[in-house]
N, C-alpha and C positions, 0 to 999 in steps of 0.2 A: 659419347652418347649424344643422341639427337633429341632427348626428352624435352629440353627447354625450348627448342625450336617449335614444338607443337603445343606449348603450354596454353597459348591463346585459344586454341581449338578444344583443348581437353578440359579447361576450367569452365564449368557451366554457369558460374556467376561472374559478374564484372568485378575485376580486381579493384580494391579500394586502396587509397594511399594510406599506408600505415608504416610505422617504424620497423626496422629489422628486428627480429625477435630474439636473436642471440648476440651477445656482446662479450667483450673481454674487459671492458672498463671495470676497474675495481679488483682485477685479479692481481694481487700483489705477492711478491716473494716474501717468505717469512723473514723477519728481521734477524740478521746474523749477529755474531759477536762484535764488540766495539772495534771499529776499523783503526788500523795503524795509520800514522801520518802518511799522506800521499804526496809525492813530490812531482816536480815538473816532468821528469822522465816517465813516471807512472802514467800520467795523463797522456803523454805523447805516444807511448807504446800502446796503451789501451785503446786509444782513438784510431791509430793508424794500422793496427794489427790485421784488420780485415782487408787492407789494400797492399800492405808490404809485409815481408817476412820479419819476424821479431829480431833475428840476428842483424839484418840490414839496419834497422832502426837503432839498435844498441851500438853497432859499429860506428855509425855516423855520429852518434852522441859522443862516443869516446874519441873519435878523430878530431872533434872540436875542442879537445882538451878537458872535457868534462868527465866526471867520475860516476860510475854505477855502483851504488852501495849494496851490501847484501840484503838490507831490508827492502830495497827496491825490487829485488828478485822475489823475495818472499811475498810482498804485497801483490805483485803481478801474478805470481803463481796462484795465490789464493783467489784473485779476481778471475783469472781464466778458468780455473777449476770450478768455481762457483757457477759460472755461466756456461759450463760444459764446452769450453773451447780448449779441448785437450791437446790438439795439435799445436796450438800457439803456446800452451804451457810447456809442452815437450821441447819446443824450440828454445825456450828460456834456458832449460837445463843443458841442451846441446851447446848453446853459447857459453853458458857458465863453465862447462867442461873445458872449453878452449881459452877461457879468460884466466886472469890471475886470482879470481875469487876462490876461496877455499870451498871444496865440495865435501859436505859432511855425510854421515851415514843416513841422516834423515833425508838429505837430497837424493841419495842413491835409492832410498825406499820409495820416495815420491816418483822418481823416474821409472822405477819398475812398474808402479801402478799405471802411470801414463802410457808406457809402452804396451801394456796389456790392453788398455782402452783404445789405443790407436792402431796397434799392429797385431793384436791377439796375444794369447798366452805364450806362444812360441817366442815372440820378440822379448817378452819380459824374462823368460827362462834363459834365453841366450845372453842377455845383459847380465843377469845374476851370475851365470857361470863364468863371465869374463872378469868379474870382480876379483881383487886380491883377497887372500884368505882373511886378512885383517879387516876387510870391509864386509865380510859375511857375518853380520852381527844379528842381534835379536830384531833390529828394525828391518834389515833387508830380508832376512828369513821370513819375518812376519808379513812383509809386503808380498813376497812370492806365494806364501800360503794363502793370503787373501785373494790373489789372482786365481789360484787353482780352485778355491772355494766358490768364487763368483762365477767361474766358468764351468763348475761342476765336474772337475777332473778329479774324481775321488781317489784313484790309485796314487796319483802324484801328490795329492794333498796329504794323504796318510804317510807317504814316504818322507815328505818334508817335516811333517808333524813329529815323526819318530826321531829324525835328526835333531830337531829342536829340543826334544826331551833330553837327548844325550848331552847336548850343550847347555842344558839348564836355561833355555830361553822361553820357558812356558810362562804365560800370563793369562789374565782373564780375557783380554782381547783375542789372543790366539785360540783359546778354547772356544770362544764365541763364534769365531769364523767357522770352525769345524762343526759346532753345534748347529749353526745356521745351514751349513751344507747338508747335514743329515736331515734336518727338518724339511728343507726344500726338496729333498729326494724322497720324502714321505717315509722316513725311517724313524718314527717316534721312539721306538725302543732304544735305538742307538743314542738318541738325544738324552734319554734318561740315564743310560749307562755312562755317558761322557760327563754329565753333570755330577754324578756320584764320584767319578774319578777325580774331578776338580776338587771336590770337598775332601777326598782322601789325601790329596796332595797339598792341602791347605791353600788352595787358590780360590779366593772368595768369588762366588757368582755375583754378578751385578743385576740391575733391573732388567737388562736385555736378556740375560741368561734365564732369569726366572720367567719372563714373559714367554720365551720359547718353550720352556719346560711345561708351563701351564698349557700352552697350545698342544704340546705333544701328548700330555695326559688326556686332554680333551679328545684328540684323535683316537686315543685308545679307550675312550669312554670310561675313564677312571676318575669320577668326580671326587671320590674320597681323597685320592692323591692330590687333587687340585687344592682341596681344603688344607691339606698338610703343607703344601707349598706356601700358601698364604700365612699359615701359622709360623712357618720358618722365617718368612720375610719379616713378620712382626717381631719375632724373638731376636732377629738380627738388627732391629731398629731401622729397617729399610722401608722408606715410604713408597707406597704405590703411586704410580703416575696416572695420568688420564688414560693412557693406552691400556694399562692394566685393568682399571675399572671398566672401561668400555669392552675390553676383551672378556672379562668375567661376565658382564651383563649379556653379551652375545652368546657365550657358552651356555649360561643358564637358560636363556630364552630358547635356544635351539634344543635344550633338554626338557623344554616345557615346564621349567621351574620358574614361573613368572614372578613369584614373590621375591625370590632371590635376585632375579634380574632387575626388578624394580629397586631393590635395596642398593645395588651397585650403581644404577642410574642416578639414584639420589646422592650417592657419594660423589659422583662426577659433578653434580650440580653444586655441591657444597664446597668444591675445591676452588681456591683462588686461581684465576686464570689470566694469562697474558695473551695478547693477540698474536698468536703464531700458528704454525701448521698443526700443532697438537690440539689446540682449541678448535681449529677448523674441523678436523676429523672427529673430535669428540662431540661437537654439536651435531654433526651429521649422523653419527652413531645414535645419539639420543633421538633425533628426529625419526630415523628409520625404526628403531625398536619401539618407541612410544606409539608410532602409527600402527605397527604390527599388533600391539596390545590394545589398540583402540582407545588410547589415552590422549584425548585432544588437548587437554591443558598442558600435558607434558611436551607435546609437539610444539605448542605455542611458546612455552618457556624456552625450549631449545632454540627456536627460531629467533626469539628476541635476544638470547645470549649471543648467537652468531652475529646478529646485526650490531650488537653492542661492540663486539670485538672487530668486526669488519662492516662498517657502515654501508658499503656498497657490495652486497654479496655477488659472487661470481656465478657463471652459468650453471655449474654443477650444483651449487647450493640451491639455486632456484629450482632445478630439476628435482632434487631430493625433496624439497618442500612441496612441490606440485604433486609428486607421487604420493607423499604422505597425506595431503588433503584429499586426493582421489581415493585412497584406501579408507579414509575416514568418512567418505561420502559428503564432504563439506563443499558442495558445489559453489555456494555463494562466495566463500573466501578463496576457493580455487580460481574462480573467474577474476576476482579482484587482484590476486597475486599475479596471474598471467598478464593482466593489463599493466600492472606495475612493472613487470619485467620488460614488456614491449616498450614502454615509455622510456625506460632507462638504457635501452640498447643504443649503441653507437656504431658498432662494426660487426661484420659477419666473419667470425673466426671461431671455429669449434673443433674439438678433438673427436676422434672416432668413438671413444668411450662416452662422450657426451651425446653423440648421435644415438647410440644404443639406449642411453637413458631417456632421451627425448622420444624415441620410438615406443619405448615402454610406457612413457607418460601418455602419449597419444592413444595407445591401445587401451590403457586403463581408463582414461577420460572418456573415450567413446563408448565404453561398456556401461557407463552410468546413464540412466534415463534422464532426459532433460525435456522441459517444455519446448514445443516447436519454435518458439520465438527466439531461442538462443542459437543464433547462427554464427556466433563469433568463433566457435571452436570446430576445427582449426581454421584460422584466418587464411585468406588467399595468399597473403604474404608468407605465412608459415609453410603452406604447400609449395610455394615457389622456392623458398629456402631449401627445403628438402631436395627438390628436384635439381636445383643448382649444385647442391653438395654431391648428389649421386653422379651428376655429369662430370664435374671437375675431378672427382676421385675415382671415376670409372667403377663405381661400387654397385654392380648389378644385384648382388645378393640382398643388400639392405634395401635397394630400390624395390625389389619384388616383395620384401616384407612390408614396406610402406604401402604398396598397392593393396596387399591383403587387408591391411588395417583400414585403408580408405574405402574399401567396399562397404563399410558400415555407414558411409555417408552417400548422398546423392550429388556430390559436388564435382566428381571427376569421372570421366569415362575410363574406368579401370581396364577394360578389355583393350581399348586402343592404346592406353598407356603401357600395358604389359607387352603389347606387340613391339612398341618402340624400344622397351628395355631389352627384349630378347634380340631384336635386330641389331641394336648397338653393341650388345655383348658379343655378337657373332661377327662384328666388324663390318656390318652392312652400311 
């Protein structure tokens, strides 16, 4: 795109020096389980894996008379998979296969999953078929079933599922995989039927099963059945988690049962929370629903809870809160929060989903009447950010949406800008 090249001509106001408005500072990964002891070889492989192949590094280590322990492989595997470096993780197991280290059924299962992620379900299937009969256990069958379910290969998933039944390899996890597949394929009645089968076979559903069951009944608009699921969970002494409460609040809100929705939001607030992804999503659910119900104090409590868990909120959190304040018509606090966000920004890095939220925020904010003296929204730096993003990502569709939103201001020559977008999209 050539949009940015014409920005000086298209902006009708002089650009002012202000900090970039989107940042990634404070976006932290959720804390994982306690790490096992990391050795010298762990750090060597983890550091050099982006430049050299994992087998080369391990072979060099062994050639120096040093030993690679099994827990080194396990630690490295967990590290690579956590950071989505699936090819590097697969190389670990390739090397392990040719070394003197014992390869367990769990190793085979992990390798099946990695092959699916790196080479597709056909690669995972080929490896499974190459295993000896003694290695085709509940773990390896379960891994193959998981691949079919993730890739939505229903016919093969059902075939493997039936084979596992014959071999008595059924478990809650394996049922959950198929339950999840049916739910993702929008077949809620199949979810209900499969959970009933679980219970008939004395395989206990877990919180994940019940959450999908609740969602399936919601899709079928059967609120009475949802109440029955909650009663069953209570009778089984199964504690609801933040997701369950947030899910219930959303379902009742969408059913216009705001009193029940508020009750579940209150339960979320009363839960003891640790700073992890569940809390992150729970606070955002509260912000969204409270704003939809015009509950300003609820929105503020949720925002404070989020900041208590994550002192430096990330981009998406700010966008959720800005949208909430826009819906509430709280222009004063919206302006304060926007400036706080700008001041805390250090880098320009944003995901497409955040751009969509930002466009929605701009559209909502511009629809609110403001005194003429408020020329801060959107800032010239904000406009430049959007235009840079559209150029770098060749995103003509969102660029045109942005232009339609900007027609509500007198800041940009939208006709000229639109011409540039179309010309760029045509390769001119």
